[in-house]
C-alpha positions in Angstrom: 0.1 0.0 0.1 2.8 2.4 0.8 3.7 2.5 -2.8 0.8 3.3 -4.2 0.7 6.5 -2.1 4.4 7.1 -3.0 3.0 6.8 -6.4 0.5 9.7 -6.0 3.0 11.9 -4.2 5.4 11.5 -7.3 2.6 12.4 -9.3 1.5 15.7 -7.5 5.4 16.6 -7.2 5.5 16.0 -11.3 2.4 17.9 -11.4 3.7 20.7 -9.3 7.1 21.0 -11.1 4.7 21.6 -14.7 3.3 24.0 -13.7 6.2 26.1 -12.1 8.0 25.5 -15.2 4.8 27.1 -17.0 4.9 30.2 -15.4 8.7 30.2 -15.6 8.2 30.6 -19.6 5.1 32.5 -19.3 7.5 35.3 -17.1 10.1 34.9 -19.5 7.8 35.1 -22.9 6.4 38.5 -20.9 9.9 39.7 -20.4 11.1 39.1 -24.3 8.1 40.5 -25.3 8.7 43.8 -23.8 12.2 43.6 -24.6 11.3 43.2 -28.0 8.9 46.2 -28.1 11.7 48.6 -26.5 14.2 47.4 -29.2 11.5 48.4 -32.0 10.7 51.7 -30.5 14.5 52.5 -30.2 14.4 51.6 -34.1 11.5 53.4 -34.7 13.1 56.5 -33.1 16.1 56.1 -34.9 14.5 55.9 -38.3 12.0 58.9 -37.5 15.2 60.8 -36.9 16.9 59.8 -40.5 13.1 61.0 -42.1 13.3 64.2 -40.1 16.9 64.9 -40.8 16.5 64.2 -44.4 13.4 66.2 -44.7 15.4 68.9 -43.0 18.0 68.9 -45.4 15.8 69.0 -48.5 14.0 71.5 -47.4 17.5 73.5 -46.4 19.3 72.9 -49.8 15.9 74.1 -51.9 17.3 76.1 -54.9 16.3 79.9 -55.0 15.0 82.0 -52.3 11.4 80.0 -51.8 12.3 77.0 -49.4 10.1 73.7 -50.2 9.1 70.8 -48.1 9.3 67.3 -50.6 5.8 66.6 -52.3 6.7 62.6 -51.6 8.7 60.6 -49.7 10.4 59.3 -52.8 11.7 63.0 -53.3 13.9 62.2 -50.7 15.4 59.2 -52.1 16.3 61.3 -55.4 15.8 65.1 -55.4 16.1 65.9 -59.2 16.0 69.9 -58.5 19.6 70.4 -59.3 21.4 68.9 -62.0 23.3 66.2 -60.4 21.1 64.3 -58.2 20.8 64.7 -54.7 20.0 61.9 -52.1 19.3 62.5 -48.5 17.7 58.7 -47.9 18.9 55.6 -49.3 15.9 53.9 -48.9 12.6 54.5 -47.5 12.9 52.2 -44.2 9.8 49.9 -43.0 8.2 51.1 -39.7 9.5 48.7 -37.5 5.9 47.4 -35.7 4.2 46.8 -39.1 7.5 45.8 -41.2 6.1 47.9 -44.4 7.5 50.8 -45.4 4.0 52.9 -45.0 4.2 56.0 -42.8 1.7 58.2 -42.0 2.4 61.9 -43.3 2.4 65.2 -41.6 1.7 67.8 -43.9 3.0 71.0 -44.2 1.7 74.2 -45.3 0.7 73.6 -48.8 0.2 70.2 -48.7 3.8 69.2 -49.0 5.8 66.5 -46.2 7.2 68.1 -43.3 7.4 65.0 -41.2 6.5 61.4 -40.9 4.4 58.9 -37.9 4.3 55.4 -37.4 1.0 53.9 -38.2 0.9 51.3 -35.2 -1.9 52.3 -32.7 0.3 50.3 -30.2 0.7 51.8 -26.7 4.2 52.9 -26.2 6.0 51.6 -23.2 8.2 54.7 -23.6 6.8 58.1 -23.9 7.6 60.8 -26.3 5.7 64.2 -25.0 2.3 63.6 -24.1 2.4 60.8 -26.9 1.4 57.8 -25.3 0.6 55.4 -28.8 3.4 55.2 -31.4 1.1 56.6 -33.9 1.1 60.0 -32.0 5.1 59.8 -32.3 5.6 62.9 -34.8 9.2 63.1 -36.2 8.8 66.6 -37.9 11.1 69.1 -39.4 10.7 72.6 -38.2 13.0 75.1 -39.7 14.9 77.5 -37.3 13.2 80.9 -36.9 13.9 83.6 -39.6 14.9 81.4 -42.2 
């Protein structure tokens, strides 16, 4: 009879350890997911800055007295306003959250593009100003006052 009681105890011990392993894996998955989102947010900030700087260069290097923003993102890849083509970006980067090179555009006065934003409505871990969602993070070029 003692053999049957011992088997029941072993069964309970195995169930306990399986439950503990499940909890450990769930906690690890949560930490990994959180870490991955932080990496994507850092990548989004880097890409946003690349676009902001490219738009700024396009604007500042406008030929003539009137400064202009690009009409489309592809203008940052090939600026044909000069005799020799200018490039401000190597490629249109993909949004880290969607994996697609699709961005929300921030319109300048006159309808051109003065900035971008992610299309992801996911809640951000990190906040930028009052923005709590990735789609609210704006990467906009504002020309210095007096230019």
